[in-house]
N, C-alpha and C positions, 0 to 999 in steps of 0.2 A: 689850448686849444686851437687851432688855425681857421680860417673862414676862407674860401675857394669862393672868390667873386664870379659874377657872370662874366666878366672879361677875361677870367682865366688867373689873375694874380691872387696872391694869400695876403692874409694881414691875421694880425694876431687876435682871437675873441676879445671882444670888450662887452661885457655887459650893460656899461653904462648904453651904449647904443640901443641897444632893447630898450632899457628903461625910457629914455627920450623919447622915443620914438613911438612907445606905446601908449605914454602918458600924454603926447601931441595930440594922438588921435583919439584921446577922450576916456582910455583905461584909468582906475585908481592906482594910484602910487603904490600902494602895498602890491597892487595884483600884477602890476609891471616888476616888481622886483621878485616878488616870487617865480615868474616866467623865468626872467633873466639868470635865477639862481638855478632854476631847475636845469637850465642851458649850460650851467657853468660847473654842474655834477657830471655832466656826461662823460664817457670815455674815449669817445672818440677823438682820431688826433686831429682830422681835417673835416670839417663840415662843409655843403655847402650852403651859399648864401641863401638860395632857393629853398632848400630844407628847412633851414633856420626861420625864414618865414613862414613856412606850411607849419611849423610844430607851433609859431607864437601865434599864429591867426587863430589856430585849432585849439593852442591852451585860452586864448580871449574867449571864445565862443562858448567853451566850457565854463569858463567863471565868469559867467553872466554879463559880460563885456562883449556882446557881439557889435553893440553899435560901433566899439572904438576898432572891433575887426572890420567892419565894413567901411568906415573913415580911411583906415590904413591900405585897404585893397583900392579904394577909389584914389587915393594920394598915388598910388602905384601904376594904375590905369591910366591917370592922368600926366605924369612927370618921369616915371620912369619905360611907358609903353611895355606894361608885363601883361 
């Protein structure tokens, strides 16, 4: 799968990026791995980075890691102006 970034460029999907970001936000490692794995199994050839972000945040909240989702969003708002 490819990821279409906000600037229009594309890159190969790397599940490790999801794991690292989720863990840095405070999510348990296993939860982060499960979410990244679920994205890896999707059949789309390309996904927008914003869709991936929404999926990860939703999954964090449903897996009782809402504080990690909140931390991720706070980081994005501060550093990425989302």
